[in-house]
C-alpha positions in Angstrom: 15.9 82.7 -56.1 14.0 83.0 -52.9 16.6 85.5 -51.6 15.9 87.9 -54.5 12.2 87.5 -54.1 12.5 88.6 -50.4 14.8 91.4 -51.4 12.2 92.8 -53.9 9.5 92.4 -51.3 11.5 94.5 -48.8 12.2 97.1 -51.4 8.5 97.2 -52.2 7.6 97.7 -48.5 10.1 100.4 -48.1 9.0 102.2 -51.2 5.4 101.9 -50.1 6.2 103.5 -46.7 7.8 106.4 -48.4 4.9 106.9 -50.8 6.5 105.6 -54.1 3.5 103.5 -55.3 4.7 102.9 -58.8 8.1 101.5 -57.7 6.4 99.4 -54.9 4.0 97.9 -57.4 6.8 97.1 -59.7 8.9 95.5 -57.0 6.0 93.4 -55.8 5.3 92.2 -59.4 9.0 91.2 -59.7 8.9 89.5 -56.3 5.8 87.5 -57.3 7.4 86.3 -60.5 10.6 85.3 -58.8 8.6 83.4 -56.0 6.6 81.5 -58.6 9.8 80.6 -60.4 11.3 79.4 -57.2 8.2 77.2 -56.3 8.3 75.7 -59.9 12.0 74.9 -59.6 11.6 73.5 -56.1 8.8 71.2 -57.1 10.7 70.0 -60.2 13.8 69.3 -58.1 11.7 67.4 -55.6 10.1 65.3 -58.3 13.4 64.5 -60.0 14.8 63.4 -56.7 11.9 61.0 -56.2 12.3 59.6 -59.7 16.0 59.0 -59.3 15.4 56.6 -56.3 
């Protein structure tokens, strides 16, 4: 999940450099959503690990 967020961030940076503002904004939005999902799943996994012990 984190890998895809970084990939979309790189796509956004490249699109911004070449002047494609709409594509860059969309890619940043997708990267933000994927990063938030990654954080939520990481925290849930951490808490489940603590509860199992």
